C-alpha positions in Angstrom: 87.2 37.0 10.2 86.4 40.7 9.9 82.7 41.5 10.3 80.8 44.8 10.0 77.7 45.1 12.1 75.1 47.8 11.6 74.8 49.1 15.2 72.2 51.9 14.4 69.2 50.1 16.0 71.1 50.5 19.4 72.3 54.0 18.9 69.4 55.7 20.8 66.6 54.3 23.0 67.2 50.5 22.9 63.9 48.7 22.3 63.8 45.0 21.4 65.9 45.1 18.3 68.3 47.7 19.7 68.8 45.6 22.9 69.4 42.5 20.8 71.9 44.4 18.7 73.9 45.7 21.7 73.9 42.4 23.6 74.9 40.4 20.5 77.9 42.6 19.9 78.8 42.4 23.6 78.4 38.6 23.5 80.5 38.2 20.3 83.3 40.3 21.9 83.2 38.2 25.1 83.1 34.8 23.3 85.7 35.2 20.5 89.2 36.7 20.7 90.1 39.4 18.2 92.4 36.9 16.3 89.3 34.9 15.5 86.6 37.6 15.1 87.4 41.2 14.5 84.2 43.3 14.9 83.5 46.7 13.6 80.2 48.4 14.5 78.8 51.0 12.1 76.7 54.0 13.0 75.2 56.8 10.9 73.3 59.8 12.0 73.2 63.5 11.4 73.0 64.4 15.1 73.5 61.3 17.3 77.0 60.1 17.8 78.3 56.7 18.8 80.6 57.0 21.8 82.1 53.5 22.5 83.7 54.8 25.7 80.2 55.3 27.1 79.2 51.7 26.3 80.4 48.3 27.6 81.8 47.2 24.2 85.5 47.4 24.9 87.6 46.0 22.1 85.2 46.8 19.2 86.2 49.1 16.4 83.6 51.9 15.7 82.9 53.8 12.5 80.6 56.7 13.1 79.4 58.5 9.9 77.6 61.8 9.9 75.1 60.8 7.1 71.4 61.2 7.8 69.7 57.9 8.5 66.9 58.3 6.0 69.2 59.3 3.2 71.5 56.4 3.8 68.7 53.9 4.1 67.1 55.1 0.8 70.4 54.7 -1.0 71.2 51.3 0.6 67.7 49.9 0.2 66.9 51.2 -3.3 70.3 51.6 -5.0 72.6 49.2 -3.1 75.0 52.0 -2.7 77.3 53.1 -1.2 79.1 49.8 -0.5 80.4 49.0 3.0 83.9 49.2 1.5 83.3 52.6 -0.1 81.6 54.0 3.0 84.2 52.8 5.6 87.4 52.5 3.6 87.8 48.9 4.9 87.2 45.4 3.6 85.2 42.8 5.5 84.3 39.1 5.2 80.7 39.7 6.4 78.3 42.6 6.6 75.5 42.0 9.1 72.3 44.1 9.0 70.1 43.8 12.1 67.0 44.5 10.0 65.5 42.7 7.0 67.3 44.7 4.3 70.9 44.1 3.2 73.9 46.3 4.2 75.5 46.3 0.7 79.0 45.2 0.0 81.1 44.6 -3.1 82.8 41.4 -1.8 81.6 40.5 1.7 79.0 37.8 2.5 75.8 39.6 3.4 73.6 38.6 6.4 70.3 40.0 7.4 68.3 39.5 10.6 64.5 39.2 10.3 63.0 39.6 13.7 59.4 39.2 12.5 57.3 39.7 9.4 54.4 41.5 10.9 55.2 44.4 8.6 54.4 42.2 5.7 51.2 40.7 7.1 49.9 44.0 8.6 51.6 47.0 7.0 48.9 49.2 8.5 50.6 48.7 11.9 53.8 50.2 10.6 54.9 53.7 9.4 57.6 55.7 7.7 60.5 53.8 6.2 59.3 50.4 7.4 56.0 50.7 5.6 57.7 52.2 2.5 60.6 49.8 2.1 60.2 46.6 4.0 57.1 45.0 2.3 58.2 45.7 -1.3 61.9 44.8 -0.8 62.1 42.1 1.8 61.6 39.1 -0.5 64.3 40.2 -2.9 66.8 41.0 -0.1 66.0 37.7 1.6 66.8 35.8 -1.5 70.0 37.8 -2.2 71.3 37.5 1.3 73.9 34.8 1.9 72.4 33.9 5.3 69.3 34.9 7.3 69.2 35.1 11.1 66.0 34.9 13.0 65.3 34.9 16.8 62.8 32.0 17.0 61.5 28.9 15.3 58.3 30.8 14.7 60.0 33.5 12.6 62.0 30.9 10.8 58.8 29.3 9.7 57.3 32.6 8.7 60.4 33.4 6.5 60.0 30.1 4.8 56.2 30.4 4.4 55.9 34.0 3.4 59.2 34.6 1.5 59.9 31.2 0.0 63.3 31.0 1.6 64.7 27.5 2.1 64.9 26.4 5.7 68.6 25.5 5.2 69.5 29.1 4.6 68.1 30.2 8.0 69.9 30.2 11.4 67.8 30.5 14.6 69.8 32.8 17.0 67.6 33.5 19.9 68.6 36.2 22.4 70.0 35.4 25.8 68.6 36.1 29.2 70.2 39.0 31.1 72.7 38.1 33.8 70.2 38.8 36.7 69.6 36.7 39.8 66.0 35.9 40.5 64.4 38.1 43.2 64.0 36.6 46.7 60.2 37.1 46.8 57.5 38.9 44.9 56.4 42.4 46.1 53.2 42.5 48.2 52.2 45.9 46.8 53.7 45.6 43.3 52.1 46.7 40.0 51.1 44.9 36.8 53.7 45.7 34.1 53.6 46.1 30.4 56.9 46.8 28.7 57.3 47.7 25.1 56.9 50.5 22.5 53.3 51.7 22.5 52.5 50.8 18.9 49.6 48.9 17.3 51.3 45.5 17.2 51.6 45.5 21.0 47.8 45.5 21.4 47.7 48.0 24.2 44.0 48.7 23.5 43.0 45.2 24.5 45.1 45.5 27.6 43.3 48.7 28.6 39.9 47.0 27.8 40.9 44.2 30.1 42.1 46.5 32.9 38.9 48.6 32.7 36.8 45.5 33.2 38.9 44.4 36.1 38.7 47.9 37.7 34.9 47.8 37.6 34.6 44.4 39.3 37.7 43.9 41.4 39.0 46.0 44.3 41.7 46.8 45.2 43.5 46.4 41.9 47.2 47.1 41.5 48.2 49.9 39.2 49.0 49.0 35.6 52.3 50.5 34.5 52.9 51.0 30.8 56.7 51.3 30.3 57.7 52.2 26.8 58.1 54.9 24.2 54.9 56.7 23.1 54.2 56.8 19.4 51.8 58.8 17.3 49.5 55.8 17.3 49.4 55.7 21.1 47.7 59.2 21.5 44.2 57.7 22.0 45.5 55.2 24.6 47.2 58.0 26.6 44.1 60.1 26.4 42.1 57.2 27.6 44.1 56.5 30.7 43.7 60.1 31.7 39.9 59.7 32.0 37.7 57.6 34.3 37.6 54.8 35.0 41.3 54.3 34.2 42.7 57.6 35.5 44.7 56.6 38.6 44.6 52.9 37.7 47.0 53.1 34.8 50.3 55.1 34.6 52.5 55.6 31.5 56.2 56.1 32.6 57.7 56.2 29.1 60.9 54.6 27.9 63.0 52.9 30.5 66.8 52.8 30.2 68.4 49.4 30.1 70.2 50.0 33.4 66.8 50.6 35.2 64.9 47.6 33.8 65.9 45.1 36.4 64.5 47.3 39.1 61.3 47.8 37.1 60.8 44.0 36.8 61.5 43.4 40.5 58.7 45.7 41.5 56.1 43.9 39.3 53.5 41.4 40.4 53.3 40.1 36.9 54.1 41.0 33.3 51.4 41.2 30.6 52.5 40.9 27.0 49.3 40.8 24.8 51.0 41.5 21.4 49.4 40.4 18.2 52.7 39.1 17.0 56.3 39.0 18.4 59.3 37.5 16.7 60.6 36.6 20.2 59.4 38.8 23.1 62.5 39.9 25.0 60.5 41.5 27.9 59.0 38.0 28.6 62.4 36.5 28.9 63.7 39.3 31.1 60.7 39.0 33.4 61.1 35.2 33.7 64.8 35.7 34.5 63.8 37.8 37.6 61.0 35.5 38.6 58.1 37.6 37.4 55.1 35.5 36.3 53.9 36.2 32.8 50.5 36.5 31.0 51.2 36.5 27.3 49.4 36.2 24.0 49.1 32.8 22.4 50.4 34.3 19.1 53.7 34.5 17.3 56.8 33.3 19.2 55.4 34.0 22.6 54.2 30.4 23.2 57.6 29.2 22.1 59.4 31.4 24.7 56.9 31.0 27.5 56.0 27.3 27.0 54.3 26.1 30.3 56.0 28.8 32.4 53.1 31.3 32.2 49.6 31.8 31.1 48.8 32.1 27.4 45.7 34.1 26.4 43.9 35.1 23.1 44.9 38.7 22.5 41.7 39.3 20.6 39.6 38.6 23.7 39.8 41.2 26.4 37.9 39.1 28.8 40.5 36.3 28.4 43.3 38.8 29.0 41.5 40.1 32.1 40.9 36.6 33.4 44.6 35.8 33.0 45.6 38.9 35.0 43.0 38.2 37.6 44.2 34.6 38.2 47.8 35.6 38.4 46.9 38.2 41.0 44.6 36.1 43.1 46.1 32.5 42.9 49.4 32.9 44.7 50.3 29.2 44.3 49.8 29.4 40.5 51.7 32.6 40.2 54.6 31.1 42.3 54.7 28.0 40.1 54.8 30.1 36.9 57.6 32.3 38.4 59.7 29.2 39.3 59.2 27.6 35.9 60.0 30.9 34.2 63.3 31.2 36.1 64.3 27.6 35.0 63.2 28.2 31.4 65.2 31.5 31.2 68.3 29.5 31.9 68.0 27.8 28.5 68.7 31.2 26.8 72.4 32.2 27.0 74.1 35.0 25.1 77.2 32.8 24.8 75.2 30.2 22.9 73.7 33.0 20.7 77.2 34.3 19.9 78.4 30.8 18.8 75.4 30.3 16.6 75.9 33.7 15.0 79.5 33.0 14.3 78.6 29.7 12.8 76.1 31.6 10.6 78.9 33.9 9.5 81.0 31.0 8.5 78.2 29.5 6.5 77.5 32.8 4.8 81.2 33.2 3.8 81.1 29.6 2.3 77.9 30.4 0.4 79.5 33.6 -1.0 82.6 31.8 -2.1 80.6 29.1 -3.8 78.4 31.6 -5.6 81.5 33.5 -6.8 83.4 30.4 -8.0 
């Protein structure tokens, strides 16, 4: 089976979708021989080049096009052109888009991945092409796709509820945990960690509210480390942490490369993920793998991922977020129990399982395409 995967989300700084894309390709390569699954990854950018020799994706075929991303997206999303065949000069059984809009093809089965539908419920939290294209086009593309992949049962339910897609058309393909050993012991002088792009959906404002309240009533308080790419919307948050009472108590370190993330988690007392909505929540799984206790929002897919291995809080209530952080810092027995449960829970998420589920989805998509064409 020849499959074309849109690798562009992983071309530059790999956030959640980019990391999922890269690790999925890696897992498919490691699970299926080329005689069974022949993978081609596609990239397109005016200035950024895909260099497979600099990745750990040995065995994959790469097609790197010097077409501006915005121009290609506009043509694909609005015109359904150029086709995968016309752009690459190759034929495929499947084209796989790692975002909610189709990678067009003349003959291949077409798969999309919908990580979440927050852009549909709250377009004000998005910008640029996501705000322009996703809300008006996602329903049509979801119904035209031969198969839809999602990372969680939560997102599967949202796709059915908001887009009217039959549950039978959806495959849940959750990400796997990284191949990391749990740390021997928590650090005595570690920090509180938030990891994610500093965007409205991540609810960083409520986290800062919570930390400000803790800083005024609890001493000493570990530093809060914000690890993630800054955005235009994060300007007020960054200005805020430069002023009292948060100056010195909160530090923004920017985007962290994948190779450095394990070390970042190992130095944390706990991870806080107060997002309004997550389609999965990869930092939570990564933290649990290492043995870092988690305080997470009781929204979206986070309760599905965390279950009883961490504390769930209302992201709209800064006092509740603060109380969760405070308990995880002060109740060592509770934090240790959460960490141990997190390690055990993370073992249920394996990239090999993900790869097999994705391959099964490819087969179902091809069958659907053949039936529709008959």
